[in-house]
N, C-alpha and C positions, 0 to 999 in steps of 0.2 A: 894829222897824217890820214890821207884818205886810202881806204882799201878798196880796190876794185877786182872782181873775180866774175867770171861768167857763170850764170846762173846754170848753164848745161855742166859744166865741170863741177858746180857744189852739188847738183843733184846725182851726178855720176859717182862721186865719191860716197855720198850719202848711201846710195843702193849698192857700191862695193863694200862699204862697213856694214850694212845690214845682211847682205850675202854672206860674208865672212863669219859673221857671230851666229848664224842660224836663224836670224829673225825674219828673213825673207827667203823662199825657195827659189830655185832658178826658173822654174815654170811660170809661176805668178809674175817674176819679175820681168821675164820676157813678154808675156802678155800686157802687162802694165806698160812697158817701153813701146810696144807696137800699137796701143793705144793712144799713147801720147804722139807717136810719129804720126799716125792718121789724123789725129784730132787737129795737129797743126796745118792740115789742108783744108780744114773746113771753115766755115763762116764764124765759128767761135774762136778763131786765133786771134784775131784783132781785139776783141773785148778781154781775152784773158790777158794778153800782150799790154794792154792798157792798164788793167787792174795790177799786173806785177810791176809795172814802171811806177804807178802810183805807189805801190807799198815799197818799193826800193827808195822813192824819193822821200816818204815819210821817215823811213828808217835814217836816211842819210841826213835828214834835219835834225836827229837827236845828238844832243851834245851831252856825250859821256865824261866830260870833265868834271870833276868835282866842283860844286857851286855854279856850275853852269856859266853863261855869258849875260853879266848885268847890262841893263839898258839896251838890248839887242832890237834894232827896229827891223820889221819883217813888212813886206807888202803881199797881200792876199790879192790874187788875179782870177777873176771870174772865167768861166769856162775852161778849166784847168782839167788835169786827166785823174784826179782822186775821185773817190767814191761820191764827195759832195759837189764836184764839179768845180773844185778851186785848185790853185797852186800857190803854195808860199814860199817866197823868195826872200833872202838876206836883201834889204835895201842897198847895202854897200856894194854887193855882188852886182846888183843892177846899173849902180852908178859907174862901176869899173868897167862894165860892158860898153856902157856910153862912151867912155875915153877911147876903147879900142875900135870901134866901128867905123870912125871917120877913116882909118886906113884900109878898109875892106868893101866899103860902099861907095858910089859915085858921089861927089860932093853934092850934086843936086838933089840926090834922093834921100841922104842920111839925117837931114836936120830935124824933122818931125819925130822920128826915132830917137834919135839921141837927146831930143829935148824932153820927150816922155821918160827916157831911163834916167837921166840926169835929175829929174823932179822926183824921182823915186823916193818915198818915205817923208814927202814933205805935206802929204795930205791925200784925199781922195781924188781920183781921176777919173773922167769919163771918156771913153772913145766911141764914136759912133761907129755903126757897123761898116758903112764904106771906108773909113779911114783904117778900121781894125783890118780889113782885106788887103789895103796897100802896105800897111805895117807888117802883115803875115808874110807878104812875099819879100819884103826886105830882111826880116828875119830869118826865113829860110834861106835866102841867099847868102846871108852873113855866115849861117851855120855850116855851110858847105865850103864856105871860103877857105882855102890853103893858107896855112900859118896862123889861123885864128887859134888859141890854145883851146885845150879839151874842154876845160870846165865852161870856156866862154861860148864854144860852139854848143855844147849841150844845152847851156841856159837859153840861148837865141833858138834853138829847135823847140824846146818846150814852149816858150814864150810865142813862137811862131805858130805852135799847134793850138795854142788857147786863143790867139787873135783870128786864126782861120776858123775856128769853130764859132766864135762870136759873129764873123762875117756871115758865114754860112748860115747861121741860125736868125740873122737880121736883128740881132740885138746889140745893146751897148756893150763895150767891154770895159770892165771896171775893175780898178785898182784901189784897194783900201788900205792904208797904212796902220799898224798897230806896233806899240812899243812894249815889250815884255822887260819886266825887272825894274819898273819905276818905282821909286819911293814915294809913298803918298805923305 
């Protein structure tokens, strides 16, 4: 079961709790809130937002079930939003996205993207910068399509950002497969 909560609501609750138990005084709380409000309108807002998304994505990938998930295949995508510049996705989720995209993209446009997504988890993939730019546009279009499930939309948006970053830097967009839990 996935839990989704706004970061603003989370921090508002934390501040209210700290104010209530006396760990935080009202004036310093107000000063900190104003600092955050004005910081959001500076050039630091985008890097802070990117770092927060990377952290939440990392937390979202943690498996809290006892014993974990055996033999889980993941795909590490270059030019991602985490600290190391990569994103890690479940290969099955990428292949599932490939099944939904033909219903949301023009028939002439989706084959290169659905082909890449369908082969997720089968080995290393390299996409040149020009092709990454084309795929970024398709992924962004898919992420805003009405009717696409929220998890697929978020996945397409993250992939679109990574592809656009690869295209903007003129570098190859790389997908590397890793399997966790393999028995030797």
